[in-house]
The first five atom37 places (N, CA, C, CB, O) and aatype in JSON, in Angstrom:
{
  "aatype": [12, 11, 2, 10, 6, 9, 11, 9, 9, 16, 0, 6, 8, 9, 10, 3, 0, 10, 14, 10, 10, 11, 6, 10, 2, 6, 13, 16, 3, 15, 6, 9, 10, 11, 3, 1, 10, 9, 15, 12, 15, 11, 5, 8, 18, 6, 4, 10, 7, 19, 18, 13, 11, 5, 3, 10, 9, 7, 9, 4, 7, 10, 17, 8, 10, 16, 1, 8, 18, 4, 7, 11, 16, 10, 6, 14, 3, 8, 19, 9, 9, 15, 11, 14, 18, 1, 15, 11, 7, 9, 7, 11, 9, 10, 13, 6, 17, 9, 18, 2, 18, 0, 5, 15, 9, 7, 18, 6, 15, 9, 6, 10, 2, 16, 18, 9, 15, 2, 10, 11, 15, 8, 0, 13, 18, 6, 2, 6, 7, 13, 6, 11, 10, 7, 13, 8, 18, 10, 11, 11, 9],
  "atom_mask": [
    [1, 1, 1, 1, 1],
    [1, 1, 1, 1, 1],
    [1, 1, 1, 1, 1],
    [1, 1, 1, 1, 1],
    [1, 1, 1, 1, 1],
    [1, 1, 1, 1, 1],
    [1, 1, 1, 1, 1],
    [1, 1, 1, 1, 1],
    [1, 1, 1, 1, 1],
    [1, 1, 1, 1, 1],
    [1, 1, 1, 1, 1],
    [1, 1, 1, 1, 1],
    [1, 1, 1, 1, 1],
    [1, 1, 1, 1, 1],
    [1, 1, 1, 1, 1],
    [1, 1, 1, 1, 1],
    [1, 1, 1, 1, 1],
    [1, 1, 1, 1, 1],
    [1, 1, 1, 1, 1],
    [1, 1, 1, 1, 1],
    [1, 1, 1, 1, 1],
    [1, 1, 1, 1, 1],
    [1, 1, 1, 1, 1],
    [1, 1, 1, 1, 1],
    [1, 1, 1, 1, 1],
    [1, 1, 1, 1, 1],
    [1, 1, 1, 1, 1],
    [1, 1, 1, 1, 1],
    [1, 1, 1, 1, 1],
    [1, 1, 1, 1, 1],
    [1, 1, 1, 1, 1],
    [1, 1, 1, 1, 1],
    [1, 1, 1, 1, 1],
    [1, 1, 1, 1, 1],
    [1, 1, 1, 1, 1],
    [1, 1, 1, 1, 1],
    [1, 1, 1, 1, 1],
    [1, 1, 1, 1, 1],
    [1, 1, 1, 1, 1],
    [1, 1, 1, 1, 1],
    [1, 1, 1, 1, 1],
    [1, 1, 1, 1, 1],
    [1, 1, 1, 1, 1],
    [1, 1, 1, 1, 1],
    [1, 1, 1, 1, 1],
    [1, 1, 1, 1, 1],
    [1, 1, 1, 1, 1],
    [1, 1, 1, 1, 1],
    [1, 1, 1, 0, 1],
    [1, 1, 1, 1, 1],
    [1, 1, 1, 1, 1],
    [1, 1, 1, 1, 1],
    [1, 1, 1, 1, 1],
    [1, 1, 1, 1, 1],
    [1, 1, 1, 1, 1],
    [1, 1, 1, 1, 1],
    [1, 1, 1, 1, 1],
    [1, 1, 1, 0, 1],
    [1, 1, 1, 1, 1],
    [1, 1, 1, 1, 1],
    [1, 1, 1, 0, 1],
    [1, 1, 1, 1, 1],
    [1, 1, 1, 1, 1],
    [1, 1, 1, 1, 1],
    [1, 1, 1, 1, 1],
    [1, 1, 1, 1, 1],
    [1, 1, 1, 1, 1],
    [1, 1, 1, 1, 1],
    [1, 1, 1, 1, 1],
    [1, 1, 1, 1, 1],
    [1, 1, 1, 0, 1],
    [1, 1, 1, 1, 1],
    [1, 1, 1, 1, 1],
    [1, 1, 1, 1, 1],
    [1, 1, 1, 1, 1],
    [1, 1, 1, 1, 1],
    [1, 1, 1, 1, 1],
    [1, 1, 1, 1, 1],
    [1, 1, 1, 1, 1],
    [1, 1, 1, 1, 1],
    [1, 1, 1, 1, 1],
    [1, 1, 1, 1, 1],
    [1, 1, 1, 1, 1],
    [1, 1, 1, 1, 1],
    [1, 1, 1, 1, 1],
    [1, 1, 1, 1, 1],
    [1, 1, 1, 1, 1],
    [1, 1, 1, 1, 1],
    [1, 1, 1, 0, 1],
    [1, 1, 1, 1, 1],
    [1, 1, 1, 0, 1],
    [1, 1, 1, 1, 1],
    [1, 1, 1, 1, 1],
    [1, 1, 1, 1, 1],
    [1, 1, 1, 1, 1],
    [1, 1, 1, 1, 1],
    [1, 1, 1, 1, 1],
    [1, 1, 1, 1, 1],
    [1, 1, 1, 1, 1],
    [1, 1, 1, 1, 1],
    [1, 1, 1, 1, 1],
    [1, 1, 1, 1, 1],
    [1, 1, 1, 1, 1],
    [1, 1, 1, 1, 1],
    [1, 1, 1, 1, 1],
    [1, 1, 1, 0, 1],
    [1, 1, 1, 1, 1],
    [1, 1, 1, 1, 1],
    [1, 1, 1, 1, 1],
    [1, 1, 1, 1, 1],
    [1, 1, 1, 1, 1],
    [1, 1, 1, 1, 1],
    [1, 1, 1, 1, 1],
    [1, 1, 1, 1, 1],
    [1, 1, 1, 1, 1],
    [1, 1, 1, 1, 1],
    [1, 1, 1, 1, 1],
    [1, 1, 1, 1, 1],
    [1, 1, 1, 1, 1],
    [1, 1, 1, 1, 1],
    [1, 1, 1, 1, 1],
    [1, 1, 1, 1, 1],
    [1, 1, 1, 1, 1],
    [1, 1, 1, 1, 1],
    [1, 1, 1, 1, 1],
    [1, 1, 1, 1, 1],
    [1, 1, 1, 1, 1],
    [1, 1, 1, 1, 1],
    [1, 1, 1, 0, 1],
    [1, 1, 1, 1, 1],
    [1, 1, 1, 1, 1],
    [1, 1, 1, 1, 1],
    [1, 1, 1, 1, 1],
    [1, 1, 1, 0, 1],
    [1, 1, 1, 1, 1],
    [1, 1, 1, 1, 1],
    [1, 1, 1, 1, 1],
    [1, 1, 1, 1, 1],
    [1, 1, 1, 1, 1],
    [1, 1, 1, 1, 1],
    [1, 1, 1, 1, 1]
  ],
  "atom_positions": [
    [[-13.24, -51.92, 15.76], [-14.14, -52.75, 16.56], [-15.12, -53.43, 15.52], [-14.94, -51.86, 17.7], [-15.84, -52.71, 14.82]],
    [[-15.15, -54.76, 15.42], [-16.19, -55.52, 14.69], [-17.64, -55.18, 15.31], [-15.86, -57.13, 14.78], [-17.89, -54.84, 16.46]],
    [[-18.55, -55.38, 14.19], [-20.01, -55.15, 14.59], [-20.26, -53.76, 14.98], [-20.44, -56.04, 15.74], [-21.2, -53.5, 15.72]],
    [[-19.47, -52.87, 14.54], [-19.99, -51.35, 15.04], [-20.5, -50.72, 13.76], [-18.7, -50.3, 15.74], [-19.96, -50.78, 12.66]],
    [[-21.68, -50.09, 14.1], [-22.24, -49.29, 13.02], [-22.53, -47.81, 13.35], [-23.47, -49.92, 12.58], [-23.09, -47.63, 14.43]],
    [[-22.26, -46.78, 12.64], [-22.64, -45.46, 12.77], [-23.53, -45.07, 11.84], [-21.61, -44.64, 12.75], [-23.32, -45.18, 10.63]],
    [[-24.76, -44.51, 12.43], [-25.64, -43.93, 11.38], [-26.65, -42.91, 12.06], [-26.44, -45.11, 10.58], [-26.86, -42.93, 13.27]],
    [[-27.19, -42.1, 11.24], [-27.95, -41.03, 11.76], [-29.25, -41.59, 12.24], [-28.13, -39.94, 10.75], [-29.94, -42.29, 11.5]],
    [[-29.62, -41.27, 13.55], [-30.96, -41.61, 14.16], [-32.05, -40.96, 13.36], [-31.06, -41.14, 15.67], [-32.02, -39.75, 13.13]],
    [[-33.0, -41.71, 12.95], [-34.06, -41.03, 12.32], [-35.0, -40.5, 13.26], [-34.73, -41.86, 11.4], [-34.96, -40.94, 14.41]],
    [[-35.89, -39.54, 12.92], [-36.66, -38.73, 13.85], [-37.59, -39.49, 14.68], [-37.39, -37.73, 13.15], [-37.94, -39.05, 15.78]],
    [[-38.08, -40.82, 14.14], [-38.92, -41.67, 14.78], [-38.35, -42.37, 16.04], [-39.35, -42.6, 13.82], [-39.0, -42.85, 16.96]],
    [[-36.93, -42.34, 15.89], [-36.08, -43.08, 16.84], [-35.32, -42.14, 17.76], [-35.1, -43.96, 16.09], [-34.54, -42.61, 18.59]],
    [[-35.54, -40.88, 17.65], [-34.57, -39.76, 18.29], [-34.7, -40.11, 19.82], [-35.09, -38.03, 17.95], [-33.65, -39.98, 20.46]],
    [[-35.72, -40.51, 20.46], [-35.87, -40.44, 21.91], [-35.06, -41.86, 22.35], [-37.6, -40.35, 22.4], [-34.95, -42.15, 23.55]],
    [[-34.58, -42.59, 21.43], [-33.63, -43.79, 21.77], [-32.37, -43.26, 22.42], [-33.2, -44.64, 20.43], [-31.67, -44.03, 23.07]],
    [[-32.02, -41.92, 22.28], [-30.75, -41.31, 22.64], [-30.91, -40.84, 24.19], [-30.39, -40.03, 21.59], [-29.97, -40.48, 24.88]],
    [[-32.15, -40.91, 24.58], [-32.4, -40.3, 26.04], [-31.47, -40.93, 27.0], [-33.93, -40.54, 26.59], [-30.73, -40.16, 27.62]],
    [[-31.35, -42.33, 27.26], [-30.67, -42.76, 28.19], [-29.2, -42.35, 28.32], [-30.82, -43.97, 28.12], [-28.69, -42.08, 29.41]],
    [[-28.52, -42.31, 27.13], [-27.14, -41.92, 26.9], [-27.08, -40.4, 27.31], [-26.68, -42.18, 25.33], [-26.1, -40.01, 27.94]],
    [[-28.06, -39.56, 26.99], [-28.06, -38.15, 27.21], [-28.1, -38.0, 28.76], [-29.28, -37.42, 26.47], [-27.47, -37.14, 29.37]],
    [[-28.91, -38.92, 29.33], [-29.03, -38.72, 30.78], [-27.62, -39.02, 31.49], [-30.21, -39.69, 31.37], [-27.39, -38.41, 32.54]],
    [[-26.72, -39.85, 31.03], [-25.42, -40.22, 31.49], [-24.61, -38.87, 31.54], [-24.74, -41.34, 30.53], [-23.8, -38.7, 32.45]],
    [[-24.81, -37.92, 30.6], [-23.88, -36.73, 30.56], [-24.79, -35.68, 31.22], [-23.34, -36.28, 28.97], [-24.21, -34.66, 31.61]],
    [[-26.13, -35.74, 31.42], [-26.79, -34.63, 32.04], [-27.67, -35.23, 33.3], [-27.72, -33.84, 30.91], [-28.89, -35.06, 33.36]],
    [[-27.02, -35.84, 34.16], [-27.5, -36.55, 35.25], [-28.53, -35.66, 36.07], [-26.32, -37.01, 36.11], [-29.54, -36.16, 36.57]],
    [[-28.23, -34.4, 36.19], [-29.04, -33.47, 37.01], [-30.1, -32.69, 36.27], [-28.16, -32.51, 37.66], [-30.76, -31.85, 36.88]],
    [[-30.29, -32.92, 35.05], [-31.3, -32.52, 34.17], [-32.61, -33.41, 34.22], [-30.72, -32.51, 32.8], [-32.45, -34.6, 33.96]],
    [[-33.74, -33.01, 34.48], [-34.91, -33.79, 34.48], [-34.96, -34.43, 33.08], [-36.19, -32.93, 34.82], [-34.6, -33.89, 32.03]],
    [[-35.54, -35.85, 33.23], [-35.75, -36.52, 31.93], [-36.62, -35.9, 30.97], [-36.23, -37.77, 32.12], [-36.36, -35.79, 29.77]],
    [[-37.75, -35.48, 31.58], [-38.68, -34.78, 30.64], [-38.26, -33.6, 29.91], [-39.8, -34.39, 31.31], [-38.67, -33.34, 28.78]],
    [[-37.34, -32.79, 30.63], [-36.71, -31.55, 30.09], [-35.89, -32.02, 28.94], [-35.82, -30.77, 31.18], [-35.96, -31.52, 27.81]],
    [[-35.01, -33.14, 29.32], [-34.26, -33.62, 28.16], [-34.87, -34.24, 26.98], [-33.4, -34.5, 28.58], [-34.28, -34.27, 25.9]],
    [[-35.99, -34.72, 27.14], [-36.9, -35.3, 26.11], [-37.38, -34.02, 25.22], [-38.23, -36.13, 26.84], [-37.17, -33.99, 24.01]],
    [[-38.01, -33.02, 25.88], [-38.57, -31.85, 25.18], [-37.51, -31.13, 24.48], [-39.29, -30.91, 26.13], [-37.84, -30.63, 23.4]],
    [[-36.17, -30.95, 24.9], [-35.1, -30.41, 24.32], [-34.69, -31.09, 23.13], [-34.1, -30.34, 25.2], [-34.42, -30.48, 22.09]],
    [[-34.64, -32.46, 23.28], [-34.22, -33.33, 22.07], [-35.13, -33.18, 20.99], [-34.15, -34.83, 22.4], [-34.73, -32.98, 19.84]],
    [[-36.41, -33.26, 21.29], [-37.5, -33.0, 20.33], [-37.4, -31.76, 19.57], [-38.74, -32.97, 21.0], [-37.46, -31.7, 18.34]],
    [[-37.22, -30.75, 20.38], [-37.08, -29.25, 19.89], [-35.82, -29.18, 18.86], [-36.8, -28.17, 21.26], [-35.85, -28.63, 17.76]],
    [[-34.68, -29.85, 19.44], [-33.5, -29.74, 18.59], [-33.6, -30.44, 17.27], [-32.34, -30.27, 19.3], [-33.09, -30.0, 16.24]],
    [[-34.34, -31.63, 17.36], [-34.43, -32.37, 15.99], [-35.33, -31.54, 14.97], [-35.1, -33.9, 16.2], [-35.44, -32.0, 13.83]],
    [[-35.92, -30.48, 15.26], [-36.67, -29.72, 14.35], [-35.8, -28.53, 13.84], [-37.98, -29.24, 15.01], [-36.17, -27.7, 13.01]],
    [[-34.64, -28.56, 14.42], [-33.68, -27.36, 14.04], [-32.63, -27.84, 13.04], [-32.9, -26.75, 15.37], [-32.93, -28.7, 12.2]],
    [[-31.44, -27.33, 13.11], [-30.34, -27.67, 12.14], [-29.6, -28.75, 12.74], [-29.38, -26.48, 11.79], [-28.39, -28.59, 12.85]],
    [[-30.16, -29.9, 13.19], [-29.48, -30.76, 14.17], [-29.77, -32.21, 13.58], [-30.06, -30.54, 15.76], [-30.83, -32.54, 13.05]],
    [[-28.69, -32.99, 13.76], [-29.06, -34.61, 13.5], [-28.22, -35.24, 14.69], [-28.5, -35.32, 11.79], [-27.3, -34.66, 15.26]],
    [[-28.65, -36.47, 14.97], [-28.04, -37.24, 16.21], [-27.53, -38.54, 15.47], [-29.24, -37.6, 17.55], [-28.27, -39.24, 14.79]],
    [[-26.25, -38.78, 15.68], [-25.64, -40.01, 15.23], [-25.74, -41.02, 16.3], [-24.21, -39.81, 14.83], [-25.59, -40.7, 17.47]],
    [[-26.01, -42.26, 15.94], [-26.07, -43.34, 16.88], [-24.78, -44.33, 16.52], [0.0, 0.0, 0.0], [-24.41, -44.67, 15.4]],
    [[-24.3, -44.64, 17.58], [-23.04, -45.82, 17.44], [-23.82, -46.99, 17.98], [-21.44, -45.54, 18.46], [-24.37, -46.97, 19.08]],
    [[-23.83, -48.02, 17.12], [-24.44, -49.28, 17.41], [-23.39, -50.34, 17.51], [-25.46, -49.63, 16.37], [-22.46, -50.37, 16.7]],
    [[-23.49, -51.19, 18.45], [-22.75, -52.45, 18.52], [-23.49, -53.65, 18.74], [-21.81, -52.39, 19.51], [-24.08, -53.88, 19.8]],
    [[-23.47, -54.57, 17.59], [-24.55, -55.58, 17.81], [-25.85, -55.04, 17.79], [-24.41, -56.26, 19.04], [-26.65, -55.59, 18.54]],
    [[-26.26, -54.08, 17.1], [-27.61, -53.37, 17.17], [-27.84, -52.65, 18.57], [-28.81, -54.45, 16.93], [-28.83, -51.93, 18.7]],
    [[-27.09, -52.79, 19.45], [-27.4, -51.89, 20.8], [-26.82, -50.5, 20.59], [-26.69, -52.56, 22.24], [-25.7, -50.42, 20.08]],
    [[-27.45, -49.42, 20.93], [-27.07, -48.12, 20.87], [-26.16, -47.96, 22.2], [-28.35, -47.15, 20.77], [-26.57, -48.04, 23.36]],
    [[-24.82, -47.7, 21.76], [-23.82, -47.65, 22.82], [-23.13, -46.19, 22.62], [-22.72, -48.95, 22.71], [-22.12, -45.91, 23.25]],
    [[-23.65, -45.37, 21.8], [-22.95, -44.0, 21.85], [-23.94, -42.99, 20.96], [0.0, 0.0, 0.0], [-24.71, -43.4, 20.09]],
    [[-23.81, -41.87, 21.26], [-24.5, -40.77, 20.46], [-23.6, -39.7, 20.25], [-25.75, -40.23, 21.13], [-22.53, -39.61, 20.87]],
    [[-24.01, -38.87, 19.38], [-23.27, -37.62, 19.08], [-24.08, -36.69, 18.29], [-22.0, -37.9, 18.34], [-24.31, -37.0, 17.12]],
    [[-24.55, -35.55, 18.78], [-25.4, -34.5, 18.06], [-24.42, -33.93, 17.09], [0.0, 0.0, 0.0], [-23.21, -33.88, 17.29]],
    [[-25.04, -33.51, 16.03], [-24.41, -32.74, 14.88], [-25.2, -31.41, 14.55], [-24.36, -33.68, 13.55], [-26.3, -31.42, 14.0]],
    [[-24.59, -30.36, 14.91], [-25.29, -29.03, 14.52], [-24.68, -28.54, 13.19], [-25.1, -27.86, 15.69], [-23.47, -28.39, 13.06]],
    [[-25.63, -28.28, 12.17], [-25.15, -27.84, 10.92], [-25.24, -26.16, 10.84], [-26.02, -28.59, 9.77], [-26.36, -25.66, 10.94]],
    [[-24.16, -25.37, 10.67], [-24.01, -23.97, 10.8], [-23.04, -23.51, 9.79], [-23.6, -23.58, 12.17], [-22.25, -24.25, 9.21]],
    [[-23.17, -22.16, 9.62], [-22.37, -21.36, 8.78], [-21.86, -20.28, 9.54], [-23.08, -20.88, 7.62], [-22.65, -19.47, 10.04]],
    [[-20.52, -20.16, 9.7], [-20.08, -19.01, 10.72], [-19.1, -18.19, 9.71], [-19.2, -19.64, 12.29], [-18.49, -18.71, 8.77]],
    [[-19.07, -16.92, 10.06], [-18.18, -16.0, 9.23], [-16.78, -16.27, 9.19], [-18.28, -14.66, 9.68], [-16.11, -15.99, 8.2]],
    [[-16.26, -16.86, 10.32], [-14.77, -17.06, 10.42], [-14.35, -18.59, 9.99], [-14.29, -16.75, 11.98], [-13.15, -18.86, 9.92]],
    [[-15.2, -19.46, 9.73], [-14.72, -20.83, 9.28], [-15.69, -21.39, 8.22], [-14.62, -21.85, 10.53], [-15.5, -22.52, 7.76]],
    [[-16.78, -20.58, 7.82], [-17.55, -21.25, 6.68], [-18.62, -22.24, 7.1], [0.0, 0.0, 0.0], [-19.12, -22.2, 8.22]],
    [[-18.91, -22.99, 6.32], [-19.9, -24.27, 6.49], [-19.09, -25.12, 7.63], [-20.14, -25.27, 4.89], [-17.9, -25.4, 7.47]],
    [[-19.72, -25.44, 8.63], [-19.07, -26.08, 9.88], [-20.12, -27.1, 10.37], [-18.71, -24.95, 11.11], [-21.32, -26.85, 10.39]],
    [[-19.63, -28.21, 10.74], [-20.38, -29.25, 11.48], [-19.94, -29.19, 12.92], [-20.14, -30.7, 10.86], [-18.73, -29.17, 13.18]],
    [[-20.81, -29.18, 13.85], [-20.54, -29.01, 15.21], [-20.86, -30.34, 15.95], [-21.34, -27.83, 15.76], [-22.04, -30.55, 16.19]],
    [[-20.01, -31.19, 16.3], [-20.36, -32.31, 17.12], [-20.72, -31.88, 18.57], [-19.2, -33.31, 17.12], [-20.08, -30.98, 19.13]],
    [[-21.77, -32.53, 19.18], [-22.29, -31.88, 20.41], [-22.66, -33.14, 21.36], [-23.64, -30.85, 20.07], [-23.16, -34.13, 20.84]],
    [[-22.44, -33.1, 22.62], [-22.86, -34.29, 23.56], [-22.3, -35.54, 22.85], [-24.59, -34.44, 23.78], [-23.06, -36.38, 22.37]],
    [[-20.91, -35.65, 22.79], [-20.41, -37.03, 22.48], [-20.5, -37.86, 23.58], [-19.05, -37.06, 22.02], [-19.98, -37.45, 24.62]],
    [[-21.04, -38.94, 23.58], [-21.33, -39.88, 24.82], [-21.08, -41.35, 24.14], [-23.06, -39.69, 25.52], [-21.68, -41.77, 23.15]],
    [[-20.22, -41.93, 24.75], [-19.97, -43.38, 24.45], [-20.24, -44.07, 25.93], [-18.3, -43.67, 23.8], [-19.66, -43.68, 26.94]],
    [[-21.18, -45.11, 25.94], [-21.52, -45.75, 27.24], [-20.26, -46.35, 27.93], [-22.59, -46.88, 27.02], [-19.32, -46.89, 27.35]],
    [[-20.39, -46.15, 29.31], [-19.02, -46.45, 30.05], [-18.44, -47.66, 29.78], [-19.13, -46.43, 31.49], [-17.21, -47.69, 29.83]],
    [[-19.2, -48.92, 29.43], [-18.56, -50.12, 29.22], [-17.66, -50.11, 28.04], [-19.52, -51.13, 29.1], [-16.69, -50.87, 27.97]],
    [[-17.96, -49.26, 27.1], [-17.31, -49.16, 25.78], [-16.27, -48.14, 25.61], [-18.28, -48.92, 24.79], [-15.7, -48.04, 24.52]],
    [[-15.98, -47.41, 26.55], [-15.02, -46.35, 26.54], [-13.68, -46.84, 26.31], [-15.05, -45.59, 27.76], [-13.49, -48.03, 26.54]],
    [[-12.58, -46.05, 25.85], [-11.22, -46.4, 25.76], [-10.99, -47.68, 24.91], [-10.67, -46.56, 27.13], [-10.04, -48.46, 25.1]],
    [[-11.92, -47.82, 24.0], [-11.77, -48.96, 22.96], [-11.64, -48.53, 21.55], [-12.96, -49.89, 23.0], [-11.83, -49.31, 20.62]],
    [[-11.31, -47.28, 21.4], [-11.08, -46.78, 20.09], [-12.4, -46.26, 19.16], [0.0, 0.0, 0.0], [-12.36, -45.82, 18.01]],
    [[-13.4, -46.42, 19.9], [-14.8, -46.0, 19.21], [-14.88, -44.51, 19.08], [-16.11, -46.48, 20.09], [-15.59, -44.11, 18.17]],
    [[-14.32, -43.68, 19.78], [-14.44, -42.19, 19.6], [-13.65, -41.97, 18.34], [0.0, 0.0, 0.0], [-14.17, -41.21, 17.52]],
    [[-12.52, -42.49, 18.07], [-11.62, -42.25, 16.79], [-12.42, -42.73, 15.62], [-10.16, -43.06, 16.84], [-12.35, -42.12, 14.55]],
    [[-13.19, -43.81, 15.76], [-13.91, -44.44, 14.45], [-15.09, -43.43, 14.28], [-14.52, -46.18, 14.66], [-15.46, -43.08, 13.16]],
    [[-15.69, -42.93, 15.5], [-16.88, -41.94, 15.31], [-16.62, -40.75, 14.56], [-17.38, -41.47, 16.59], [-17.29, -40.34, 13.61]],
    [[-15.3, -40.08, 15.19], [-14.78, -39.01, 14.54], [-14.34, -39.03, 13.07], [-13.8, -38.67, 15.24], [-14.47, -38.06, 12.32]],
    [[-13.78, -40.25, 12.68], [-13.53, -40.53, 11.23], [-14.78, -40.54, 10.62], [-12.8, -41.84, 10.96], [-14.75, -39.8, 9.64]],
    [[-15.92, -41.1, 10.78], [-17.03, -41.08, 10.23], [-17.6, -39.51, 10.11], [-17.87, -42.03, 10.99], [-18.08, -39.09, 9.06]],
    [[-17.5, -38.82, 11.14], [-17.95, -37.35, 11.02], [-17.13, -36.62, 10.11], [-17.91, -36.61, 12.33], [-17.68, -35.84, 9.33]],
    [[-15.66, -36.79, 10.09], [-14.88, -35.95, 9.12], [-15.28, -36.36, 7.79], [-13.34, -36.07, 9.27], [-15.31, -35.46, 6.95]],
    [[-15.61, -37.58, 7.4], [-15.99, -38.07, 6.0], [-17.3, -37.41, 5.74], [-16.11, -39.72, 5.85], [-17.51, -36.71, 4.75]],
    [[-18.23, -37.68, 6.76], [-19.63, -36.94, 6.35], [-19.58, -35.6, 6.02], [-20.62, -36.96, 7.41], [-20.14, -35.21, 5.0]],
    [[-18.85, -34.7, 6.9], [-18.74, -33.29, 6.71], [-18.16, -32.92, 5.22], [-17.81, -32.72, 7.87], [-18.62, -32.04, 4.5]],
    [[-17.2, -33.66, 4.94], [-16.56, -33.43, 3.53], [-17.57, -33.95, 2.41], [-15.09, -34.26, 3.39], [-17.55, -33.35, 1.34]],
    [[-18.37, -34.94, 2.58], [-19.18, -35.41, 1.74], [-20.37, -34.55, 1.48], [-19.5, -36.6, 2.14], [-21.07, -34.75, 0.49]],
    [[-20.67, -33.44, 2.47], [-21.75, -32.67, 2.35], [-21.29, -31.19, 2.02], [-22.58, -32.8, 3.6], [-22.06, -30.23, 2.05]],
    [[-19.86, -31.11, 1.69], [-19.22, -29.71, 1.22], [-18.88, -28.83, 2.52], [0.0, 0.0, 0.0], [-18.79, -27.6, 2.45]],
    [[-18.71, -29.5, 3.65], [-18.46, -28.57, 4.65], [-16.95, -28.3, 4.82], [-19.06, -29.05, 5.91], [-16.17, -29.21, 4.55]],
    [[-16.5, -27.1, 5.26], [-15.17, -26.7, 5.36], [-14.39, -26.9, 6.66], [-15.15, -25.39, 5.06], [-13.17, -26.84, 6.69]],
    [[-15.12, -27.15, 7.71], [-14.55, -27.3, 9.12], [-15.48, -27.87, 10.07], [-14.12, -25.99, 9.69], [-16.68, -27.94, 9.82]],
    [[-14.95, -28.31, 11.2], [-15.68, -29.02, 12.28], [-15.12, -28.23, 13.61], [-15.34, -30.76, 12.28], [-13.92, -28.06, 13.86]],
    [[-16.09, -27.81, 14.31], [-15.76, -27.09, 15.54], [-16.67, -27.66, 16.68], [-15.97, -25.5, 15.34], [-17.78, -28.15, 16.48]],
    [[-16.08, -27.53, 17.91], [-16.82, -28.27, 19.02], [-16.55, -27.45, 20.36], [-16.29, -29.89, 19.17], [-15.66, -26.6, 20.45]],
    [[-17.29, -27.77, 21.25], [-17.1, -27.32, 22.66], [-16.9, -28.55, 23.53], [-18.34, -26.47, 23.18], [-17.38, -29.63, 23.19]],
    [[-16.14, -28.4, 24.72], [-15.96, -29.52, 25.67], [-15.96, -28.82, 27.02], [-14.59, -30.39, 25.41], [-15.58, -27.65, 27.05]],
    [[-16.35, -29.43, 28.13], [-16.38, -28.92, 29.36], [-14.95, -28.8, 29.82], [-17.21, -29.74, 30.24], [-14.19, -29.74, 29.59]],
    [[-14.51, -27.67, 30.48], [-13.3, -27.35, 31.11], [-12.74, -28.55, 32.01], [-13.53, -26.09, 31.93], [-11.55, -28.86, 31.98]],
    [[-13.57, -29.11, 32.7], [-13.3, -30.37, 33.68], [-13.11, -31.56, 33.02], [-14.4, -30.65, 34.65], [-12.75, -32.53, 33.68]],
    [[-13.31, -31.68, 31.72], [-13.22, -32.96, 31.12], [-11.83, -33.04, 30.15], [-14.6, -33.21, 30.29], [-11.77, -32.93, 28.92]],
    [[-10.78, -33.26, 31.1], [-9.5, -33.27, 30.65], [-9.27, -34.5, 29.43], [-8.59, -33.46, 31.97], [-8.63, -34.38, 28.38]],
    [[-9.87, -35.48, 29.85], [-9.7, -36.73, 28.77], [-10.12, -36.28, 27.34], [-10.69, -38.09, 29.18], [-9.47, -36.54, 26.33]],
    [[-11.34, -35.52, 27.38], [-11.73, -35.1, 26.05], [-10.94, -34.14, 25.56], [-13.0, -34.65, 25.97], [-11.0, -34.02, 24.34]],
    [[-10.14, -33.35, 26.2], [-9.16, -32.26, 25.76], [-8.17, -32.98, 24.99], [-8.47, -31.45, 26.97], [-7.87, -32.64, 23.84]],
    [[-7.64, -33.99, 25.63], [-6.47, -34.61, 25.09], [-6.82, -35.45, 23.66], [-5.88, -35.6, 26.26], [-6.06, -35.55, 22.7]],
    [[-8.21, -36.04, 23.76], [-8.7, -36.79, 22.67], [-8.77, -35.87, 21.51], [-10.03, -37.41, 22.97], [-8.28, -36.24, 20.44]],
    [[-9.42, -34.53, 21.63], [-9.71, -33.74, 20.58], [-8.28, -33.07, 19.95], [-10.78, -32.67, 21.09], [-8.17, -32.91, 18.73]],
    [[-7.32, -32.75, 20.78], [-6.16, -32.28, 20.47], [-5.29, -33.28, 19.68], [-5.59, -31.85, 21.62], [-4.54, -32.88, 18.8]],
    [[-5.39, -34.58, 20.0], [-4.67, -35.69, 19.38], [-5.43, -35.81, 17.86], [-4.79, -37.15, 20.38], [-4.81, -36.1, 16.83]],
    [[-6.73, -35.57, 17.9], [-7.32, -35.42, 16.58], [-7.14, -34.24, 15.69], [-8.59, -35.52, 16.73], [-7.71, -34.14, 14.6]],
    [[-6.29, -33.33, 16.2], [-5.95, -32.12, 15.42], [-6.82, -30.89, 15.54], [0.0, 0.0, 0.0], [-6.75, -29.96, 14.74]],
    [[-7.73, -30.95, 16.67], [-8.42, -29.67, 16.98], [-7.55, -28.75, 17.76], [-9.71, -29.91, 17.75], [-6.77, -29.19, 18.61]],
    [[-7.67, -27.41, 17.46], [-6.87, -26.38, 18.22], [-7.85, -25.51, 19.19], [-6.09, -25.38, 17.12], [-9.02, -25.35, 18.86]],
    [[-7.42, -25.03, 20.22], [-8.17, -24.11, 21.07], [-8.12, -22.89, 20.63], [-7.78, -24.08, 22.35], [-7.04, -22.32, 20.48]],
    [[-9.34, -22.29, 20.33], [-9.51, -21.0, 19.69], [-10.04, -19.9, 20.72], [-10.51, -21.15, 18.49], [-9.71, -18.73, 20.57]],
    [[-10.83, -20.29, 21.74], [-11.42, -19.44, 22.49], [-12.1, -20.08, 23.83], [0.0, 0.0, 0.0], [-11.91, -21.25, 24.18]],
    [[-12.88, -19.2, 24.49], [-13.47, -19.75, 25.51], [-15.07, -19.74, 25.17], [-13.05, -19.0, 26.79], [-15.53, -18.96, 24.34]],
    [[-15.82, -20.63, 25.83], [-17.28, -20.67, 25.39], [-17.99, -20.14, 26.87], [-17.84, -22.42, 24.82], [-17.86, -20.76, 27.92]],
    [[-18.67, -18.99, 26.73], [-19.46, -18.5, 27.9], [-20.75, -18.87, 27.86], [-19.45, -17.13, 28.04], [-21.29, -19.27, 26.83]],
    [[-21.39, -18.75, 29.14], [-22.92, -19.17, 29.17], [-23.34, -18.27, 30.36], [-23.25, -20.94, 29.45], [-22.72, -18.18, 31.42]],
    [[-24.51, -17.61, 30.03], [-25.22, -16.88, 31.01], [-26.58, -17.26, 31.15], [-25.16, -15.55, 30.77], [-27.26, -16.96, 30.16]],
    [[-27.15, -17.8, 32.01], [-28.67, -18.32, 32.0], [-29.35, -17.03, 32.48], [-29.02, -19.74, 33.08], [-29.02, -16.26, 33.38]],
    [[-30.61, -17.0, 31.48], [-31.32, -15.76, 31.91], [-32.86, -16.2, 32.11], [-31.14, -14.52, 30.76], [-33.69, -15.37, 32.46]]
  ]
}
């Protein structure tokens, strides 16, 4: 897709991601999302922006981790492409950028989680060569 740019969103522009985050987290209060995003940006986290003609049309968080079973790993999180731009090959372009970035900083693997109900994402990730390894559990306390 022409006029597409992928780059890390700088700290001073991190809140630009909020409208897209709200698409994925429609039942989470906007102020809570804002506070969490600011907190995340102070951890081992970066946020990618996908821009089309300078409009932010997609985001993807990246967690930088080291795990005993896979070494240095990059974990894409909350991958969101705005509805009008879905099914246009942008996800494939985004993940190609992520693979190249991970390799350029010496990482050994990429791992991710996806919602059980998001069957389209399962097919996408499996087509990208990801393998199911386990279950992700959550307990709110």
